[in-house]
NUDRENBA-728609 format. One record per residue (C-alpha): residue number from 1; residue in one letter; x, y, z. Coordinates in steps of 0.2 Angstrom, whole numbers, plus 2048, in hexadecimal, padded with zeros to 3 digits. Layout:
N
{rec NUM, 'a', {X, Y, Z}} ...
***
This chain:
215
{rec 1, 'x', {6E2, 1BD, DF3}} {rec 2, 'x', {6E6, 1CC, DEA}} {rec 3, 'x', {6DC, 1DA, DF1}} {rec 4, 'x', {6DD, 1EC, DF7}} {rec 5, 'x', {6D9, 1EF, E09}} {rec 6, 'x', {6D2, 1FF, E10}} {rec 7, 'x', {6D7, 1FC, E22}} {rec 8, 'x', {6CC, 20A, E28}} {rec 9, 'x', {6BD, 200, E22}} {rec 10, 'x', {6C1, 1EF, E28}} {rec 11, 'x', {6CC, 1F1, E38}} {rec 12, 'x', {6CE, 1FB, E48}} {rec 13, 'x', {6DB, 205, E3E}} {rec 14, 'x', {6EA, 1FD, E46}} {rec 15, 'x', {6F8, 1F2, E40}} {rec 16, 'x', {6FF, 1E5, E4C}} {rec 17, 'x', {70F, 1DA, E4E}} {rec 18, 'x', {70E, 1C9, E55}} {rec 19, 'x', {713, 1CF, E67}} {rec 20, 'x', {705, 1DB, E68}} {rec 21, 'x', {6F4, 1D8, E70}} {rec 22, 'x', {6E4, 1D9, E66}} {rec 23, 'x', {6D2, 1D5, E6A}} {rec 24, 'x', {6D1, 1C4, E61}} {rec 25, 'x', {6CD, 1B8, E6F}} {rec 26, 'x', {6BC, 1B0, E6D}} {rec 27, 'x', {6BD, 1A6, E7D}} {rec 28, 'x', {6BD, 196, E73}} {rec 29, 'x', {6AF, 19B, E67}} {rec 30, 'x', {6A3, 192, E72}} {rec 31, 'x', {692, 191, E69}} {rec 32, 'x', {698, 199, E59}} {rec 33, 'x', {69F, 192, E49}} {rec 34, 'x', {69B, 1A1, E3D}} {rec 35, 'x', {6AC, 1A2, E36}} {rec 36, 'x', {6AC, 190, E31}} {rec 37, 'x', {69D, 191, E26}} {rec 38, 'x', {699, 199, E15}} {rec 39, 'x', {6AB, 19D, E11}} {rec 40, 'x', {6AA, 196, DFF}} {rec 41, 'x', {6BB, 193, DF9}} {rec 42, 'x', {6C3, 1A2, E02}} {rec 43, 'x', {6CD, 197, E0F}} {rec 44, 'x', {6DC, 194, E04}} {rec 45, 'x', {6E9, 189, E0A}} {rec 46, 'x', {6FC, 18C, E09}} {rec 47, 'x', {709, 17E, E08}} {rec 48, 'x', {70B, 17E, E1B}} {rec 49, 'x', {6F9, 17C, E1E}} {rec 50, 'x', {6F9, 16D, E13}} {rec 51, 'x', {708, 167, E1B}} {rec 52, 'x', {700, 168, E2C}} {rec 53, 'x', {6F0, 15F, E26}} {rec 54, 'x', {6FA, 152, E1D}} {rec 55, 'x', {703, 14E, E2E}} {rec 56, 'x', {6F3, 14E, E37}} {rec 57, 'x', {6EA, 142, E2C}} {rec 58, 'x', {6F9, 138, E25}} {rec 59, 'x', {6F2, 13C, E14}} {rec 60, 'x', {6FB, 144, E04}} {rec 61, 'x', {6F5, 153, DFB}} {rec 62, 'x', {6EA, 149, DEE}} {rec 63, 'x', {6E2, 140, DFD}} {rec 64, 'x', {6DE, 150, E06}} {rec 65, 'x', {6D6, 157, DF6}} {rec 66, 'x', {6CC, 147, DF4}} {rec 67, 'x', {6C5, 148, E06}} {rec 68, 'x', {6C6, 15A, E0C}} {rec 69, 'x', {6CC, 167, E00}} {rec 70, 'x', {6C8, 16F, DEF}} {rec 71, 'x', {6D2, 177, DE1}} {rec 72, 'x', {6CC, 188, DDB}} {rec 73, 'x', {6D3, 196, DD2}} {rec 74, 'x', {6D9, 1A4, DDD}} {rec 75, 'x', {6DF, 1B4, DD4}} {rec 76, 'x', {6E4, 1AA, DC5}} {rec 77, 'x', {6EC, 19C, DCD}} {rec 78, 'x', {6E5, 18B, DD2}} {rec 79, 'x', {6E7, 188, DE5}} {rec 80, 'x', {6DF, 17D, DF2}} {rec 81, 'x', {6D2, 183, DFF}} {rec 82, 'x', {6C7, 17B, E0C}} {rec 83, 'x', {6B7, 173, E06}} {rec 84, 'x', {6A7, 179, E0D}} {rec 85, 'x', {699, 16C, E0E}} {rec 86, 'x', {686, 16A, E11}} {rec 87, 'x', {678, 176, E11}} {rec 88, 'x', {681, 183, E1D}} {rec 89, 'x', {691, 182, E13}} {rec 90, 'x', {69A, 17C, E22}} {rec 91, 'x', {6AD, 179, E22}} {rec 92, 'x', {6B0, 167, E1F}} {rec 93, 'x', {6B9, 166, E30}} {rec 94, 'x', {6AB, 16C, E3A}} {rec 95, 'x', {6A2, 160, E44}} {rec 96, 'x', {68F, 15F, E48}} {rec 97, 'x', {692, 16A, E58}} {rec 98, 'x', {69A, 177, E4E}} {rec 99, 'x', {6AC, 173, E54}} {rec 100, 'x', {6BC, 171, E4A}} {rec 101, 'x', {6C2, 160, E49}} {rec 102, 'x', {6D3, 164, E43}} {rec 103, 'x', {6D7, 173, E4F}} {rec 104, 'x', {6E9, 16E, E52}} {rec 105, 'x', {6EC, 16D, E40}} {rec 106, 'x', {6E1, 17B, E3A}} {rec 107, 'x', {6E6, 186, E2C}} {rec 108, 'x', {6EF, 197, E2E}} {rec 109, 'x', {6E0, 1A1, E29}} {rec 110, 'x', {6D6, 199, E36}} {rec 111, 'x', {6E3, 19C, E43}} {rec 112, 'x', {6E4, 1AE, E3D}} {rec 113, 'x', {6D1, 1B3, E3E}} {rec 114, 'x', {6CB, 1C0, E42}} {rec 115, 'x', {6DC, 1C7, E3E}} {rec 116, 'x', {6E2, 1CB, E2C}} {rec 117, 'x', {6F3, 1CE, E25}} {rec 118, 'x', {6F7, 1DF, E1D}} {rec 119, 'x', {706, 1DD, E11}} {rec 120, 'x', {711, 1EB, E0D}} {rec 121, 'x', {724, 1EF, E09}} {rec 122, 'x', {728, 1DC, E08}} {rec 123, 'x', {720, 1D7, E18}} {rec 124, 'x', {710, 1D7, E22}} {rec 125, 'x', {708, 1DD, E32}} {rec 126, 'x', {6F7, 1D7, E39}} {rec 127, 'x', {6E7, 1E0, E3A}} {rec 128, 'x', {6D7, 1DD, E44}} {rec 129, 'x', {6C7, 1DA, E39}} {rec 130, 'x', {6BA, 1E2, E43}} {rec 131, 'x', {6AB, 1DD, E38}} {rec 132, 'x', {6AE, 1CA, E36}} {rec 133, 'x', {6AC, 1C2, E46}} {rec 134, 'x', {69B, 1C3, E4F}} {rec 135, 'x', {6A1, 1BD, E60}} {rec 136, 'x', {69E, 1CB, E6D}} {rec 137, 'x', {6AA, 1D0, E7B}} {rec 138, 'x', {6BA, 1C9, E74}} {rec 139, 'x', {6C9, 1CC, E7F}} {rec 140, 'x', {6DB, 1D1, E7B}} {rec 141, 'x', {6E8, 1C3, E79}} {rec 142, 'x', {6FA, 1C4, E72}} {rec 143, 'x', {6F9, 1C1, E60}} {rec 144, 'x', {708, 1B5, E61}} {rec 145, 'x', {6FD, 1AA, E6D}} {rec 146, 'x', {6EE, 1AC, E62}} {rec 147, 'x', {6F6, 1A5, E53}} {rec 148, 'x', {6FC, 195, E5C}} {rec 149, 'x', {70A, 192, E50}} {rec 150, 'x', {71B, 18B, E54}} {rec 151, 'x', {72B, 194, E4E}} {rec 152, 'x', {720, 1A3, E4A}} {rec 153, 'x', {72E, 1AE, E43}} {rec 154, 'x', {732, 1A1, E37}} {rec 155, 'x', {720, 19E, E33}} {rec 156, 'x', {71D, 1B1, E30}} {rec 157, 'x', {72C, 1B1, E24}} {rec 158, 'x', {725, 1A3, E1A}} {rec 159, 'x', {714, 1AB, E19}} {rec 160, 'x', {71C, 1BB, E13}} {rec 161, 'x', {727, 1B2, E06}} {rec 162, 'x', {718, 1A7, E00}} {rec 163, 'x', {70D, 1B6, DFE}} {rec 164, 'x', {719, 1C0, DF3}} {rec 165, 'x', {71E, 1B1, DE9}} {rec 166, 'x', {70C, 1AC, DE6}} {rec 167, 'x', {707, 1BE, DE2}} {rec 168, 'x', {714, 1C0, DD5}} {rec 169, 'x', {70D, 1B0, DCC}} {rec 170, 'x', {6FB, 1B5, DCF}} {rec 171, 'x', {6FE, 1C6, DC7}} {rec 172, 'x', {707, 1BD, DB8}} {rec 173, 'x', {6F8, 1B1, DB6}} {rec 174, 'x', {6EB, 1BF, DB7}} {rec 175, 'x', {6F4, 1C9, DA9}} {rec 176, 'x', {6F7, 1BA, D9E}} {rec 177, 'x', {6ED, 1B9, D8E}} {rec 178, 'x', {6ED, 1A7, D8B}} {rec 179, 'x', {6E6, 198, D96}} {rec 180, 'x', {6F6, 18E, D93}} {rec 181, 'x', {701, 19A, D9D}} {rec 182, 'x', {6F4, 19A, DAB}} {rec 183, 'x', {6F4, 187, DAC}} {rec 184, 'x', {707, 186, DAB}} {rec 185, 'x', {708, 192, DBA}} {rec 186, 'x', {6FB, 189, DC4}} {rec 187, 'x', {703, 178, DC1}} {rec 188, 'x', {714, 17E, DC6}} {rec 189, 'x', {70D, 185, DD7}} {rec 190, 'x', {704, 174, DDA}} {rec 191, 'x', {713, 169, DD5}} {rec 192, 'x', {720, 173, DDE}} {rec 193, 'x', {717, 176, DEF}} {rec 194, 'x', {708, 16B, DF1}} {rec 195, 'x', {70A, 15B, DE8}} {rec 196, 'x', {71B, 156, DEE}} {rec 197, 'x', {71B, 14D, DFF}} {rec 198, 'x', {724, 156, E0D}} {rec 199, 'x', {72E, 14C, E19}} {rec 200, 'x', {725, 14C, E29}} {rec 201, 'x', {735, 14A, E34}} {rec 202, 'x', {73E, 158, E2A}} {rec 203, 'x', {73D, 16B, E2C}} {rec 204, 'x', {72E, 171, E21}} {rec 205, 'x', {736, 182, E1E}} {rec 206, 'x', {746, 17A, E17}} {rec 207, 'x', {73C, 170, E0B}} {rec 208, 'x', {731, 17E, E06}} {rec 209, 'x', {73F, 189, E01}} {rec 210, 'x', {747, 17B, DF8}} {rec 211, 'x', {737, 179, DEE}} {rec 212, 'x', {736, 18C, DEB}} {rec 213, 'x', {748, 18D, DE4}} {rec 214, 'x', {746, 17E, DD8}} {rec 215, 'x', {74A, 182, DC6}} 
***
């Protein structure tokens, strides 16, 4: 999302790299699932999130939307997000015991929490959100381990490129004076990055950048 962050208000005042240690380890979140409830449409999924979920469930994007996801406007562009369900607005993947049923394929924002990303100068660093997670006595863990993502450097490059690519189009959409322009921008994003099936036995990032560079 496009937003200005005052780090002094939301963080411990530090910016981290993936090899740094940060107090994020919640010891398995035993007995707590607060961050999986009441999130509205804020858990927005990038193309790699959808790729992982598609592999996990052997479902295409349309089937994922029908069963688990929603489409909502985020800063002028229609994007997929995790669906919240029930009276407690629980994540659709949360079981009755408050445990994640797709932990191995969980989205990037879920892996990141309670960290956030601070973008500047064409890149980003991590920051620790100090008011978001109620779990007490969190311990330090290397951020690289916490993120639990293969080929992390390649993933971080993808995250950066996706952020700035999407931001440019969101800014265009928010400045547009007609609904037709917004619709065209949104449909191009969905058709380019989400609707086409990704080959499961081929490198995701190669396919993603091919989609990004399509005319």
